[in-house]
C-alpha positions in Angstrom: 142.2 88.0 63.7 145.1 90.4 63.7 142.7 93.3 63.3 140.6 92.1 66.2 143.7 91.7 68.3 144.9 95.2 67.4 141.5 96.7 68.3 141.5 94.9 71.6 145.0 96.1 72.4 144.0 99.7 71.6 141.0 99.4 73.9 143.2 98.1 76.7 145.6 100.9 76.3 142.8 103.5 76.4 141.3 101.9 79.4 144.7 101.9 81.2 145.1 105.6 80.3 141.7 106.5 81.6 142.4 104.6 84.8 145.7 106.5 85.3 144.0 109.8 84.6 141.2 108.9 87.1 143.7 108.0 89.8 145.7 111.2 89.2 142.5 113.3 89.4 141.5 111.5 92.6 145.0 112.2 94.1 144.9 115.9 93.3 141.3 116.6 94.1 140.4 118.3 97.3 137.3 117.7 99.3 135.3 120.7 100.6 134.4 120.4 104.3 130.6 120.1 104.5 128.5 122.9 106.0 128.0 122.4 109.7 131.5 121.2 110.4 134.4 123.2 111.9 136.2 125.4 109.5 139.8 124.3 108.9 142.3 126.5 110.8 144.8 128.5 108.9 147.4 131.3 109.2 148.5 133.5 106.3 150.2 136.8 105.5 148.2 139.5 103.8 149.2 141.9 101.0 150.6 144.3 103.6 152.8 141.7 105.3 150.5 141.2 108.4 149.8 137.7 109.7 146.3 136.5 110.2 144.9 133.3 111.8 141.3 132.2 111.7 141.5 131.8 115.4 142.0 135.6 115.7 138.4 136.1 114.6 136.7 133.7 117.1 133.3 135.2 118.1 132.8 136.9 114.7 131.3 135.9 111.4 133.9 135.4 108.8 133.5 135.4 105.0 136.2 133.8 102.8 136.2 134.9 99.2 138.5 133.1 96.8 139.6 135.7 94.3 141.6 136.0 91.0 141.4 139.5 89.6 142.1 138.2 86.1 139.2 135.8 86.1 136.2 137.0 84.0 133.7 135.9 86.6 135.5 137.8 89.3 135.8 140.8 87.0 132.0 140.7 86.6 131.4 141.0 90.4 133.9 143.8 90.8 133.0 145.7 87.7 129.4 145.7 88.7 130.3 146.8 92.2 128.5 143.8 93.7 131.5 142.3 95.6 132.5 145.7 97.1 129.0 146.4 98.1 128.8 143.1 100.0 132.2 143.7 101.6 131.2 147.1 102.9 127.7 146.1 104.0 128.9 143.3 106.2 132.2 144.6 107.5 130.2 147.6 108.7 128.2 145.0 110.8 131.4 143.5 112.3 131.8 140.7 109.8 135.5 139.8 108.9 135.9 139.5 105.1 139.0 137.8 103.9 139.8 137.7 100.2 142.1 134.8 99.5 144.3 134.2 96.4 145.7 130.7 95.9 147.3 131.2 92.4 150.8 129.8 92.2 153.7 131.8 91.0 153.5 132.2 87.3 149.8 131.3 87.2 146.9 133.6 86.3 146.0 135.8 89.2 149.3 135.7 91.0 150.6 139.2 91.8 153.2 140.9 94.0 151.9 142.5 97.2 152.4 146.0 95.6 150.4 144.9 92.5 147.7 143.4 94.7 147.3 146.6 96.7 147.1 148.7 93.5 144.4 146.4 92.1 142.4 146.6 95.4 142.6 150.4 95.2 141.6 150.5 91.5 138.6 148.3 92.2 137.7 150.2 95.4 137.5 146.9 97.1 137.0 146.7 100.9 137.9 143.3 102.3 139.3 143.1 105.9 142.4 141.7 104.4 143.7 140.0 101.2 145.5 136.8 102.1 148.3 135.4 99.9 148.1 131.6 99.6 150.7 130.9 97.0 151.3 127.3 98.0 147.6 126.7 97.9 147.5 125.2 101.5 144.4 127.1 102.6 142.6 126.6 99.3 143.2 122.9 99.4 142.2 122.6 103.0 138.8 124.2 102.1 138.5 122.5 98.8 138.3 125.8 97.0 137.5 125.0 93.4 136.7 128.3 91.6 137.0 132.1 91.7 134.9 133.1 93.3 134.2 130.3 95.8 132.6 131.6 98.9 132.5 130.4 102.5 130.7 131.8 105.6 131.9 130.8 109.1 129.9 131.5 112.2 131.2 132.9 115.5 131.7 129.4 116.9 134.0 128.6 114.0 131.7 126.4 112.0 131.1 126.5 108.3 127.5 127.6 107.7 127.7 128.2 103.9 129.9 127.2 101.0 129.5 127.5 97.3 128.6 130.1 94.7 128.2 133.8 95.5 124.8 133.8 93.7 122.5 132.0 91.3 123.7 133.8 88.2 126.4 131.9 86.3 127.5 134.8 84.0 130.5 137.0 83.2 128.2 139.9 82.2 128.4 142.8 84.8 124.9 143.8 83.9 123.4 140.3 84.8 121.3 140.5 87.9 121.1 137.6 90.3 117.8 136.5 91.8 119.5 135.1 94.9 122.8 136.1 96.6 123.6 133.0 98.7 126.2 134.7 100.8 123.9 137.6 101.7 121.1 135.2 102.5 123.3 133.1 104.7 124.7 136.0 106.6 121.3 137.7 107.1 119.7 134.5 108.4 122.5 133.5 110.7 123.0 137.1 112.1 119.3 137.1 112.9 119.6 133.8 114.7 117.8 131.8 112.0 119.0 128.6 110.2 120.6 129.0 106.8 118.1 127.8 104.3 120.7 127.0 101.6 124.0 125.9 103.1 125.7 124.4 100.1 125.6 125.2 96.4 127.8 124.4 93.4 130.5 127.1 93.0 131.0 128.6 89.5 133.9 130.6 88.0 137.4 130.0 86.8 139.3 127.1 88.3 141.7 128.0 91.2 145.2 128.1 89.7 147.0 125.8 92.0 150.6 124.7 91.3 
């Protein structure tokens, strides 16, 4: 009898612990706005101290790229030159490309402005700006889960794509993707066509929120 009571007590304690954990996860989780809805507005300062607001870019396509230069998945896309090639290809066509870092102070991927600019130069990166989101406000508004996590916003300010950069979940710089979702979304939308795949599951390192 005592043994059965003890087992029942342990099970109750486990159930309670799981319930608390589930509630905590629910309270800290952020929901990603669905494609087709207005992109959340934001204002942030870049690595050069310049302020940018999403509203500044009304009438243009905007790409948001969540970045953490210490994440192996991000390393893959920069070491292969894939990310820089996309940045240059589309900024040359008038697209605004914003790299955003939401790592909190003391967390992986958080750097001083001088360190950020040095790393951008080392990687030959070419975003329009690198936005510093140390408090995670922008990341949480967009439900950014991973680095990279990619978003495409149309000239009317609506999200037309969010998710993975491509279909290759790998940290190998030599791995070639079959489909680059960001490229496909931009090419279709800029040609006046509907985006065939508007949402995918992002992959990479978790965003290092506080």
